[in-house]
LUMNU-948181 format. One record per residue (C-alpha): residue number from 1; residue in one letter; x, y, z; chain. Coordinates in Angstrom, 3 decimals. Example, Ala and Ser with C-alpha at 12.3 -4.5 7.8 and 13.67 -1.06 7.14 Angstrom:
n 1 res A east 12.300 north -4.500 up 7.800 chain A .
n 2 res S east 13.670 north -1.060 up 7.140 chain A .
//
This chain:
n 1 res X east 0.022 north -0.177 up -0.129 chain A .
n 2 res X east 1.689 north 3.051 up -1.097 chain A .
n 3 res X east 1.821 north 6.407 up 0.629 chain A .
n 4 res X east -1.059 north 8.525 up -1.264 chain A .
n 5 res X east -1.974 north 11.925 up -0.523 chain A .
n 6 res X east -4.700 north 11.132 up 1.738 chain A .
n 7 res X east -2.363 north 9.242 up 3.885 chain A .
n 8 res X east 0.077 north 11.864 up 4.010 chain A .
n 9 res X east -2.778 north 14.138 up 5.378 chain A .
n 10 res X east -3.395 north 11.980 up 7.879 chain A .
n 11 res X east 0.166 north 11.895 up 9.032 chain A .
n 12 res X east 0.152 north 15.576 up 9.620 chain A .
n 13 res X east -3.139 north 15.736 up 11.370 chain A .
n 14 res X east -2.292 north 12.953 up 13.593 chain A .
n 15 res X east 1.162 north 14.682 up 14.747 chain A .
n 16 res X east -0.848 north 18.002 up 15.320 chain A .
n 17 res X east -2.777 north 16.491 up 17.633 chain A .
n 18 res X east -0.261 north 16.139 up 20.219 chain A .
n 19 res X east 1.576 north 13.760 up 22.322 chain A .
n 20 res X east -1.235 north 12.052 up 23.924 chain A .
n 21 res X east -2.632 north 10.511 up 20.725 chain A .
n 22 res X east -2.011 north 7.479 up 19.788 chain A .
n 23 res X east -0.488 north 8.441 up 16.541 chain A .
n 24 res X east 2.006 north 10.977 up 18.356 chain A .
n 25 res X east 4.538 north 8.367 up 19.131 chain A .
n 26 res X east 4.027 north 6.444 up 15.459 chain A .
n 27 res X east 6.676 north 6.163 up 12.537 chain A .
n 28 res X east 5.485 north 7.487 up 9.159 chain A .
n 29 res X east 5.651 north 4.066 up 8.016 chain A .
n 30 res X east 3.435 north 2.651 up 10.754 chain A .
n 31 res X east 0.911 north 5.445 up 10.436 chain A .
n 32 res X east 0.713 north 3.952 up 6.352 chain A .
n 33 res X east 0.355 north 0.567 up 7.340 chain A .
n 34 res X east -2.203 north 1.130 up 9.841 chain A .
n 35 res X east -4.191 north 3.475 up 7.220 chain A .
n 36 res X east -3.848 north 0.546 up 4.679 chain A .
n 37 res X east -5.262 north -2.061 up 7.224 chain A .
n 38 res X east -8.129 north 0.271 up 7.924 chain A .
n 39 res X east -8.741 north 0.651 up 4.027 chain A .
n 40 res X east -8.573 north -3.491 up 3.863 chain A .
n 41 res X east -11.294 north -3.432 up 6.737 chain A .
n 42 res X east -13.513 north -0.874 up 5.135 chain A .
n 43 res X east -13.280 north -3.033 up 1.979 chain A .
n 44 res X east -14.272 north -5.922 up 3.779 chain A .
n 45 res X east -17.097 north -4.180 up 5.612 chain A .
n 46 res X east -18.256 north -2.870 up 2.403 chain A .
n 47 res X east -18.281 north -6.005 up 0.590 chain A .
n 48 res X east -20.331 north -7.641 up 3.850 chain A .
n 49 res X east -22.751 north -4.812 up 3.585 chain A .
n 50 res X east -23.371 north -5.719 up -0.027 chain A .
n 51 res X east -23.687 north -9.416 up 0.642 chain A .
n 52 res X east -26.356 north -8.237 up 3.284 chain A .
n 53 res X east -28.334 north -6.322 up 0.965 chain A .
n 54 res X east -28.557 north -9.290 up -1.393 chain A .
n 55 res X east -29.793 north -11.217 up 1.332 chain A .
n 56 res X east -32.226 north -8.564 up 2.359 chain A .
n 57 res X east -33.589 north -8.409 up -1.109 chain A .
n 58 res X east -33.819 north -12.101 up -1.118 chain A .
n 59 res X east -35.526 north -12.234 up 2.067 chain A .
n 60 res X east -37.874 north -9.548 up 0.996 chain A .
n 61 res X east -38.805 north -11.610 up -2.211 chain A .
n 62 res X east -39.533 north -14.883 up -0.163 chain A .
n 63 res X east -41.694 north -12.740 up 2.225 chain A .
n 64 res X east -43.585 north -11.519 up -0.972 chain A .
n 65 res X east -44.089 north -14.758 up -2.361 chain A .
n 66 res X east -45.204 north -16.530 up 0.759 chain A .
n 67 res X east -47.911 north -13.220 up 1.249 chain A .
n 68 res X east -49.071 north -14.081 up -2.297 chain A .
n 69 res X east -49.436 north -18.084 up -1.591 chain A .
n 70 res X east -51.254 north -17.055 up 1.913 chain A .
n 71 res X east -53.493 north -14.583 up -0.215 chain A .
n 72 res X east -53.873 north -17.424 up -2.715 chain A .
n 73 res X east -54.686 north -19.948 up 0.136 chain A .
n 74 res X east -57.379 north -17.708 up 1.903 chain A .
n 75 res X east -59.450 north -17.370 up -0.927 chain A .
n 76 res X east -63.021 north -18.553 up -0.068 chain A .
n 77 res X east -65.054 north -20.617 up 0.340 chain A .
n 78 res X east -63.533 north -22.488 up 3.849 chain A .
n 79 res X east -64.216 north -26.120 up 5.267 chain A .
n 80 res X east -65.772 north -25.724 up 8.676 chain A .
n 81 res X east -63.833 north -28.000 up 11.091 chain A .
n 82 res X east -64.112 north -28.735 up 14.885 chain A .
n 83 res X east -60.557 north -29.232 up 17.270 chain A .
n 84 res X east -60.909 north -32.666 up 18.350 chain A .
n 85 res X east -57.450 north -32.781 up 20.094 chain A .
n 86 res X east -54.227 north -30.816 up 20.692 chain A .
n 87 res X east -51.113 north -32.730 up 20.883 chain A .
n 88 res X east -47.532 north -32.027 up 22.118 chain A .
n 89 res X east -44.989 north -33.730 up 19.887 chain A .
n 90 res X east -41.768 north -35.026 up 21.486 chain A .
n 91 res X east -39.082 north -32.805 up 20.940 chain A .
n 92 res X east -36.830 north -35.657 up 19.611 chain A .
n 93 res X east -39.053 north -36.228 up 17.096 chain A .
n 94 res X east -38.805 north -32.712 up 15.561 chain A .
n 95 res X east -36.183 north -31.880 up 13.070 chain A .
n 96 res X east -33.177 north -29.850 up 14.713 chain A .
n 97 res X east -33.684 north -25.934 up 14.427 chain A .
n 98 res X east -31.758 north -23.566 up 12.128 chain A .
n 99 res X east -30.229 north -20.438 up 13.447 chain A .
n 100 res X east -32.873 north -18.481 up 11.663 chain A .
n 101 res X east -35.919 north -20.214 up 13.852 chain A .
n 102 res X east -36.773 north -18.787 up 17.496 chain A .
n 103 res X east -37.808 north -20.475 up 20.925 chain A .
n 104 res X east -41.281 north -19.499 up 20.356 chain A .
n 105 res X east -41.504 north -20.880 up 16.519 chain A .
n 106 res X east -39.888 north -23.946 up 17.996 chain A .
n 107 res X east -42.434 north -24.345 up 20.919 chain A .
n 108 res X east -45.398 north -23.536 up 17.942 chain A .
n 109 res X east -43.933 north -26.506 up 16.142 chain A .
n 110 res X east -44.275 north -28.868 up 18.627 chain A .
n 111 res X east -47.832 north -28.840 up 19.302 chain A .
n 112 res X east -50.178 north -30.122 up 16.485 chain A .
n 113 res X east -53.608 north -30.303 up 16.277 chain A .
n 114 res X east -56.155 north -33.168 up 15.361 chain A .
n 115 res X east -58.980 north -31.507 up 13.248 chain A .
n 116 res X east -62.793 north -33.119 up 12.175 chain A .
n 117 res X east -64.026 north -31.400 up 9.089 chain A .
n 118 res X east -67.488 north -30.752 up 7.860 chain A .
n 119 res X east -66.735 north -33.798 up 5.150 chain A .
n 120 res X east -66.250 north -35.847 up 7.827 chain A .
n 121 res X east -62.606 north -36.186 up 7.565 chain A .
n 122 res X east -60.363 north -36.675 up 10.688 chain A .
n 123 res X east -57.028 north -34.850 up 9.879 chain A .
n 124 res X east -53.666 north -34.414 up 11.918 chain A .
n 125 res X east -51.777 north -31.276 up 11.438 chain A .
n 126 res X east -48.668 north -31.019 up 12.675 chain A .
n 127 res X east -48.564 north -27.013 up 10.984 chain A .
n 128 res X east -51.636 north -25.665 up 12.413 chain A .
n 129 res X east -51.608 north -22.623 up 10.428 chain A .
n 130 res X east -52.504 north -18.784 up 10.786 chain A .
n 131 res X east -54.294 north -19.097 up 14.259 chain A .
n 132 res X east -52.566 north -18.815 up 17.665 chain A .
n 133 res X east -52.461 north -22.102 up 18.986 chain A .
n 134 res X east -52.437 north -21.686 up 22.698 chain A .
n 135 res X east -55.934 north -20.040 up 22.117 chain A .
n 136 res X east -57.560 north -23.187 up 20.796 chain A .
n 137 res X east -59.311 north -25.497 up 22.734 chain A .
n 138 res X east -60.535 north -29.016 up 21.968 chain A .
n 139 res X east -64.288 north -28.219 up 20.570 chain A .
n 140 res X east -63.746 north -24.809 up 18.929 chain A .
n 141 res X east -65.010 north -24.054 up 15.529 chain A .
n 142 res X east -62.423 north -23.372 up 13.193 chain A .
n 143 res X east -62.628 north -22.423 up 9.442 chain A .
n 144 res X east -59.956 north -24.577 up 7.366 chain A .
n 145 res X east -58.392 north -24.234 up 3.886 chain A .
n 146 res X east -60.344 north -27.225 up 1.720 chain A .
n 147 res X east -57.008 north -28.263 up 0.201 chain A .
n 148 res X east -54.057 north -28.204 up 2.663 chain A .
n 149 res X east -56.940 north -28.275 up 5.657 chain A .
n 150 res X east -54.608 north -25.851 up 7.488 chain A .
n 151 res X east -56.585 north -23.727 up 9.855 chain A .
n 152 res X east -57.288 north -20.297 up 8.465 chain A .
n 153 res X east -59.239 north -18.548 up 11.334 chain A .
n 154 res X east -61.263 north -19.009 up 14.324 chain A .
n 155 res X east -65.270 north -18.840 up 14.358 chain A .
n 156 res X east -67.325 north -17.712 up 16.897 chain A .
n 157 res X east -69.136 north -20.355 up 19.180 chain A .
n 158 res X east -72.087 north -22.276 up 17.409 chain A .
n 159 res X east -75.605 north -22.225 up 19.023 chain A .
n 160 res X east -78.919 north -23.512 up 17.721 chain A .
n 161 res X east -80.873 north -21.005 up 15.751 chain A .
n 162 res X east -83.827 north -21.841 up 17.960 chain A .
n 163 res X east -81.827 north -21.116 up 21.409 chain A .
n 164 res X east -80.611 north -17.440 up 19.665 chain A .
n 165 res X east -84.234 north -16.823 up 18.629 chain A .
n 166 res X east -85.098 north -17.448 up 22.901 chain A .
n 167 res X east -83.017 north -14.583 up 23.776 chain A .
n 168 res X east -84.979 north -11.623 up 24.042 chain A .
n 169 res X east -83.137 north -8.543 up 22.400 chain A .
n 170 res X east -85.047 north -5.612 up 24.128 chain A .
n 171 res X east -84.707 north -5.163 up 27.755 chain A .
n 172 res X east -88.074 north -5.669 up 29.674 chain A .
n 173 res X east -90.097 north -2.958 up 30.739 chain A .
n 174 res X east -91.859 north -4.420 up 33.475 chain A .
n 175 res X east -91.660 north -3.230 up 37.051 chain A .
n 176 res X east -92.868 north -4.209 up 40.341 chain A .
n 177 res X east -95.489 north -1.353 up 40.449 chain A .
n 178 res X east -96.849 north -3.066 up 37.586 chain A .
n 179 res X east -97.980 north -6.119 up 39.652 chain A .
n 180 res X east -100.776 north -6.157 up 41.933 chain A .
n 181 res X east -101.880 north -8.547 up 44.952 chain A .
n 182 res X east -98.231 north -10.095 up 44.312 chain A .
n 183 res X east -96.364 north -8.413 up 47.307 chain A .
n 184 res X east -95.303 north -11.851 up 49.011 chain A .
n 185 res X east -94.335 north -13.521 up 45.859 chain A .
n 186 res X east -92.179 north -10.270 up 44.952 chain A .
n 187 res X east -90.200 north -10.344 up 47.980 chain A .
n 188 res X east -89.352 north -14.060 up 47.642 chain A .
n 189 res X east -88.476 north -13.487 up 44.282 chain A .
n 190 res X east -86.166 north -10.521 up 45.034 chain A .
n 191 res X east -84.375 north -12.598 up 47.973 chain A .
n 192 res X east -83.610 north -15.518 up 45.423 chain A .
n 193 res X east -83.046 north -14.124 up 42.031 chain A .
n 194 res X east -82.318 north -10.184 up 42.386 chain A .
n 195 res X east -80.311 north -9.825 up 45.361 chain A .
n 196 res X east -77.796 north -12.787 up 44.395 chain A .
n 197 res X east -76.900 north -11.068 up 41.159 chain A .
n 198 res X east -77.063 north -7.222 up 42.142 chain A .
n 199 res X east -75.294 north -7.763 up 45.426 chain A .
n 200 res X east -73.362 north -11.139 up 44.860 chain A .
n 201 res X east -70.326 north -9.699 up 46.996 chain A .
n 202 res X east -72.721 north -9.745 up 50.102 chain A .
n 203 res X east -73.364 north -13.280 up 49.615 chain A .
n 204 res X east -69.821 north -14.075 up 49.560 chain A .
n 205 res X east -68.781 north -11.937 up 52.419 chain A .
n 206 res X east -71.755 north -13.541 up 54.510 chain A .
n 207 res X east -70.671 north -17.357 up 53.216 chain A .
n 208 res X east -74.378 north -17.883 up 52.212 chain A .
n 209 res X east -74.934 north -19.803 up 48.934 chain A .
n 210 res X east -78.003 north -18.448 up 47.372 chain A .
n 211 res X east -80.542 north -20.518 up 45.346 chain A .
n 212 res X east -79.460 north -21.844 up 41.729 chain A .
n 213 res X east -83.462 north -21.593 up 40.818 chain A .
n 214 res X east -87.301 north -21.056 up 41.524 chain A .
n 215 res X east -90.014 north -22.709 up 40.831 chain A .
n 216 res X east -93.225 north -20.476 up 40.343 chain A .
n 217 res X east -96.341 north -22.433 up 40.515 chain A .
n 218 res X east -99.981 north -21.955 up 40.280 chain A .
n 219 res X east -102.974 north -21.190 up 38.088 chain A .
n 220 res X east -102.705 north -19.799 up 34.847 chain A .
n 221 res X east -102.874 north -16.345 up 34.613 chain A .
n 222 res X east -101.727 north -15.469 up 38.247 chain A .
n 223 res X east -98.608 north -13.387 up 36.830 chain A .
n 224 res X east -95.732 north -15.873 up 36.571 chain A .
n 225 res X east -94.245 north -14.764 up 33.435 chain A .
n 226 res X east -95.036 north -10.851 up 34.509 chain A .
n 227 res X east -92.850 north -11.584 up 37.723 chain A .
n 228 res X east -90.105 north -13.244 up 35.963 chain A .
n 229 res X east -89.974 north -10.317 up 33.121 chain A .
n 230 res X east -90.010 north -7.494 up 36.009 chain A .
n 231 res X east -87.166 north -9.481 up 37.610 chain A .
n 232 res X east -85.062 north -9.701 up 34.846 chain A .
n 233 res X east -85.599 north -5.740 up 34.274 chain A .
n 234 res X east -84.411 north -4.998 up 37.805 chain A .
n 235 res X east -81.317 north -7.170 up 37.548 chain A .
n 236 res X east -80.158 north -5.746 up 33.859 chain A .
n 237 res X east -79.749 north -9.352 up 33.305 chain A .
n 238 res X east -80.044 north -10.679 up 29.726 chain A .
n 239 res X east -83.317 north -12.626 up 29.742 chain A .
n 240 res X east -83.437 north -16.004 up 27.763 chain A .
n 241 res X east -87.484 north -17.264 up 27.584 chain A .
n 242 res X east -87.208 north -21.114 up 26.822 chain A .
n 243 res X east -90.764 north -22.873 up 26.602 chain A .
n 244 res X east -90.763 north -26.562 up 27.810 chain A .
n 245 res X east -92.953 north -27.385 up 24.278 chain A .
n 246 res X east -90.184 north -26.144 up 22.494 chain A .
n 247 res X east -87.534 north -28.548 up 24.092 chain A .
n 248 res X east -89.349 north -31.641 up 22.670 chain A .
n 249 res X east -88.116 north -32.843 up 19.116 chain A .
n 250 res X east -88.731 north -35.390 up 17.130 chain A .
n 251 res X east -84.884 north -36.157 up 16.696 chain A .
n 252 res X east -82.518 north -38.070 up 19.097 chain A .
n 253 res X east -80.792 north -35.812 up 21.155 chain A .
n 254 res X east -82.151 north -32.609 up 19.776 chain A .
n 255 res X east -83.876 north -31.538 up 22.823 chain A .
n 256 res X east -80.959 north -31.887 up 25.094 chain A .
n 257 res X east -78.665 north -30.277 up 22.849 chain A .
n 258 res X east -81.274 north -27.136 up 23.091 chain A .
n 259 res X east -80.909 north -27.350 up 26.931 chain A .
n 260 res X east -77.000 north -27.446 up 26.662 chain A .
n 261 res X east -76.639 north -24.583 up 24.050 chain A .
n 262 res X east -79.411 north -22.021 up 25.975 chain A .
n 263 res X east -76.781 north -22.736 up 29.235 chain A .
n 264 res X east -74.236 north -22.120 up 27.111 chain A .
n 265 res X east -75.213 north -19.073 up 25.694 chain A .
n 266 res X east -76.363 north -18.004 up 29.265 chain A .
n 267 res X east -72.837 north -18.470 up 30.917 chain A .
n 268 res X east -71.461 north -16.500 up 27.642 chain A .
n 269 res X east -74.044 north -13.168 up 28.101 chain A .
n 270 res X east -74.243 north -13.446 up 32.205 chain A .
n 271 res X east -75.501 north -12.209 up 34.097 chain A .
n 272 res X east -78.530 north -13.992 up 32.283 chain A .
n 273 res X east -81.944 north -14.925 up 33.592 chain A .
n 274 res X east -83.341 north -18.347 up 32.103 chain A .
n 275 res X east -87.081 north -18.464 up 32.124 chain A .
n 276 res X east -88.128 north -21.882 up 31.301 chain A .
n 277 res X east -92.228 north -21.584 up 30.977 chain A .
n 278 res X east -94.868 north -24.762 up 31.043 chain A .
n 279 res X east -91.844 north -26.928 up 32.586 chain A .
n 280 res X east -94.106 north -29.780 up 32.875 chain A .
n 281 res X east -93.748 north -30.354 up 29.387 chain A .
n 282 res X east -90.590 north -31.793 up 29.876 chain A .
n 283 res X east -90.169 north -32.305 up 33.712 chain A .
n 284 res X east -92.804 north -34.762 up 34.663 chain A .
n 285 res X east -92.018 north -37.765 up 36.577 chain A .
n 286 res X east -90.288 north -40.425 up 34.863 chain A .
n 287 res X east -91.780 north -43.776 up 34.198 chain A .
n 288 res X east -90.990 north -46.780 up 32.205 chain A .
n 289 res X east -92.076 north -46.238 up 28.616 chain A .
n 290 res X east -91.581 north -48.322 up 25.520 chain A .
n 291 res X east -92.151 north -45.055 up 23.003 chain A .
n 292 res X east -89.429 north -43.561 up 21.528 chain A .
n 293 res X east -90.905 north -39.899 up 22.306 chain A .
n 294 res X east -91.336 north -40.607 up 26.036 chain A .
n 295 res X east -87.851 north -41.553 up 26.296 chain A .
n 296 res X east -86.650 north -38.024 up 24.438 chain A .
n 297 res X east -88.498 north -36.237 up 26.496 chain A .
n 298 res X east -86.819 north -38.074 up 29.536 chain A .
n 299 res X east -83.646 north -37.565 up 27.994 chain A .
n 300 res X east -84.239 north -33.628 up 27.884 chain A .
n 301 res X east -85.337 north -33.389 up 31.189 chain A .
n 302 res X east -82.322 north -35.499 up 32.363 chain A .
n 303 res X east -79.872 north -32.605 up 30.603 chain A .
n 304 res X east -81.642 north -29.959 up 32.273 chain A .
n 305 res X east -80.778 north -31.614 up 35.608 chain A .
n 306 res X east -77.248 north -31.996 up 34.746 chain A .
n 307 res X east -76.989 north -28.389 up 33.539 chain A .
n 308 res X east -78.666 north -27.265 up 37.155 chain A .
n 309 res X east -75.979 north -29.475 up 38.711 chain A .
n 310 res X east -73.049 north -28.310 up 36.633 chain A .
n 311 res X east -72.746 north -24.714 up 36.817 chain A .
n 312 res X east -71.330 north -22.877 up 40.066 chain A .
n 313 res X east -73.298 north -21.085 up 42.217 chain A .
n 314 res X east -70.783 north -18.144 up 41.469 chain A .
n 315 res X east -72.042 north -17.754 up 38.099 chain A .
n 316 res X east -74.744 north -14.977 up 37.400 chain A .
n 317 res X east -77.054 north -17.627 up 35.622 chain A .
n 318 res X east -80.168 north -18.246 up 37.392 chain A .
n 319 res X east -83.064 north -20.413 up 36.643 chain A .
n 320 res X east -86.900 north -19.185 up 36.566 chain A .
n 321 res X east -89.525 north -22.329 up 36.087 chain A .
n 322 res X east -92.990 north -21.952 up 35.819 chain A .
n 323 res X east -96.106 north -24.285 up 35.734 chain A .
n 324 res X east -99.239 north -24.895 up 36.652 chain A .
n 325 res X east -99.246 north -28.499 up 37.426 chain A .
n 326 res X east -96.651 north -28.548 up 39.785 chain A .
n 327 res X east -98.196 north -31.794 up 41.142 chain A .
n 328 res X east -96.756 north -33.935 up 38.158 chain A .
n 329 res X east -93.051 north -32.651 up 38.095 chain A .
n 330 res X east -90.512 north -35.184 up 38.999 chain A .
n 331 res X east -89.004 north -35.120 up 42.511 chain A .
n 332 res X east -85.729 north -34.962 up 41.043 chain A .
n 333 res X east -86.128 north -31.670 up 39.572 chain A .
n 334 res X east -87.754 north -30.308 up 42.596 chain A .
n 335 res X east -84.896 north -31.211 up 45.304 chain A .
n 336 res X east -82.645 north -28.780 up 47.133 chain A .
n 337 res X east -79.730 north -27.695 up 44.927 chain A .
n 338 res X east -81.841 north -27.459 up 41.769 chain A .
n 339 res X east -85.122 north -25.259 up 41.911 chain A .
n 340 res X east -84.393 north -24.583 up 45.921 chain A .
n 341 res X east -87.368 north -21.893 up 46.136 chain A .
n 342 res X east -91.009 north -22.715 up 45.296 chain A .
n 343 res X east -93.142 north -19.882 up 45.108 chain A .
n 344 res X east -97.136 north -20.070 up 45.027 chain A .
n 345 res X east -99.219 north -17.539 up 42.724 chain A .
n 346 res X east -102.823 north -18.379 up 44.063 chain A .
n 347 res X east -105.751 north -16.125 up 42.606 chain A .
n 348 res X east -105.658 north -12.771 up 43.925 chain A .
n 349 res X east -107.996 north -11.636 up 46.943 chain A .
n 350 res X east -110.065 north -8.842 up 46.825 chain A .
n 351 res X east -107.328 north -6.395 up 47.699 chain A .
n 352 res X east -105.251 north -7.762 up 45.393 chain A .
n 353 res X east -108.168 north -7.750 up 42.658 chain A .
n 354 res X east -108.526 north -3.859 up 43.459 chain A .
n 355 res X east -104.934 north -2.863 up 43.074 chain A .
n 356 res X east -104.929 north -4.934 up 39.686 chain A .
n 357 res X east -107.763 north -3.154 up 38.760 chain A .
n 358 res X east -106.163 north 0.178 up 39.540 chain A .
n 359 res X east -102.769 north -0.722 up 37.919 chain A .
n 360 res X east -104.365 north -1.176 up 34.632 chain A .
n 361 res X east -106.760 north 1.717 up 34.688 chain A .
n 362 res X east -104.101 north 4.360 up 35.451 chain A .
n 363 res X east -103.916 north 5.270 up 31.784 chain A .
n 364 res X east -107.243 north 5.366 up 31.051 chain A .
n 365 res X east -109.772 north 8.048 up 31.449 chain A .
n 366 res X east -111.865 north 6.714 up 34.449 chain A .
n 367 res X east -114.525 north 8.565 up 36.449 chain A .
n 368 res X east -113.638 north 9.674 up 40.011 chain A .
n 369 res X east -116.816 north 7.864 up 40.983 chain A .
n 370 res X east -115.372 north 4.300 up 40.200 chain A .
n 371 res X east -115.460 north 2.101 up 42.818 chain A .
n 372 res X east -112.383 north -0.031 up 42.504 chain A .
n 373 res X east -113.588 north -2.310 up 45.563 chain A .
n 374 res X east -116.857 north -2.973 up 44.599 chain A .
n 375 res X east -115.533 north -4.294 up 41.353 chain A .
n 376 res X east -113.034 north -6.249 up 43.030 chain A .
n 377 res X east -116.062 north -7.811 up 45.162 chain A .
n 378 res X east -117.957 north -8.445 up 41.991 chain A .
n 379 res X east -115.293 north -10.618 up 39.951 chain A .
n 380 res X east -114.458 north -13.210 up 42.563 chain A .
n 381 res X east -112.513 north -15.908 up 40.972 chain A .
n 382 res X east -111.106 north -13.875 up 38.514 chain A .
n 383 res X east -107.499 north -14.111 up 37.864 chain A .
n 384 res X east -105.077 north -11.622 up 36.851 chain A .
n 385 res X east -105.215 north -11.881 up 33.420 chain A .
n 386 res X east -109.002 north -11.764 up 33.302 chain A .
n 387 res X east -109.102 north -8.643 up 35.196 chain A .
//
């Protein structure tokens, strides 16, 4: 390496910097050799930089190509599948990692999935796809590619359309002031349903386990459904209205699936009140029967018993059941730990009938001389609906 003009300038600057500088005690030849070494190092660094730029361009091309492939693989339609099982492979069965892979990628590769598609195929996926495997669990609904079967995205839980239709979208507007002659029943329902939902921490502090459910029984037209709607309005809870005859299905297991889906939906939308009207349609006493229809009704009731025992009292899910034939209900449904509280709704007495007439005439143009007490005396044996 010859002494260029640049090198000589560097030598003069180094000598002018003083005795403390590293070049102060160096000869001209030593400085020239150091300059040549620096020039060689600069050339090597430039060569490495050029190589890294080429590698970066290659990586960018690969990323672009992979994105194009992902875009092609994400073309609709997808197949629908369910996660059957999540497996953890042995590390010895895995190939050794290269320098570019990270520990997280390695951990993701160790987990695999057994998938069952809507075409009744059971698939083993060593490479899951475009979702976070740690957020998946058995039973989840996923969308998979129709060719490679890799998981493209997770889907929301599936509920029966009948169960979704049972959810009351509009908040009930009924109030306890709209109910007459049932002051005792209102107090009992508030203690069993409303307070455990609105003041749950007080029950936990005292150590009291609130009831899981309430059975409202009495003649038709005495205000059982109205009371349940007023209770839902006071708690700001989601209101699911099920009818016993709706749970009786012709297909085997369909009624039990409706009950299971209803409780799963209630758990997702908690706090929630499940109101089962005409529960005597599925809750009658069990007996030996040779017909498939009776066995299906009993299966539906057994699923209801299982759900009542299954969800914890800490969950904000309460069950209100109503019937006018409490005498034919199965004792297993009435025992403690299921429908703990039983509230009777009798025909209103004279005072209650007068109160009902006053409530329903509030928005009417009524003459001041109307005697509600006399009307109540003349409507003996009338229920609330008739009034």
